[in-house]
N, C-alpha and C positions, 0 to 999 in steps of 0.2 A: 778819886778815884780815877784816876790815871794810873792808881798801881795796885788796884786791882782790876784793872782791867788788862795791865800788864800777868801777873799773878796770869790768871783765867787761860791767858796766849801760850803761857809756860807751860801748864798743863796740859796741853792740850797734846803736843810732839812726845812721843816713845820711840827712841832708836836706838839698833844696836852697833856698834862697828867690834872691828879686832887689828889692829893697827900692828898688834906683833908678828900678823902672820906676812906681813911684809917687813916690816923693820922687827926683824928677830934679838935686837941686845937693844929694843925697846925697855922702856920703865914699866907701860902700861899695857896689859896685853889683853883689855878688853874693854868697852863703855856700854853702859844705854842711858840714853838720857830721858831719863822717866820726868819733864817738867823742870822743876827747879830744882830736882836733884841726879845728882848725873854720880850712877854706883860704876865703880871702878874695879878692873882688878887688876893687881899690880903685883913683878914680878920682885921675890926676896929669892937672897939668898940658900933655904931651905925649900924655898917653894914659892908660894901666891897668898895673895893676901887681902879682902876686899877694906876700900875705903868710899868717900865721896866725896861732893865739891857742889858747895850749896850756891846755886847761880843769883841769891836773892841775897845773900850775906857775903860773898863773895870768898867765901875760903873752903879748904880741905880740912874731912874729919878722918882721921883713923878708925882702925877697929876699935881704941881705946877712950874714943868719943874726947880727944885730944884734937882740937881743931885750930890752924892756923893759912894763910895768907898764900905761904910759900909751898908746893907741892913734895918739894925733895924731904922737905922737918915731917909731916906729913908720910908718907913713904918710909922713910926711916923709923919712926913710931910705927908703923903697923905691922913693920918686919921685926922688930924685936921679940 
């Protein structure tokens, strides 16, 4: 029951931020918090990529559906 309540609370927040606006050399250009999933736009050498972070499973997933616990691994897979 507690997990269900936590998941319900996680679903209510939708928030966007643009950290690259202030930190020009950052990896994350923007992110949107959609509750249990955070969608991120990341910088790649040839442009940008989209990936996600699961708050419930605590993994980063690249755009190629490969999930890992490390941000940099998911960014590298997304930018290939």
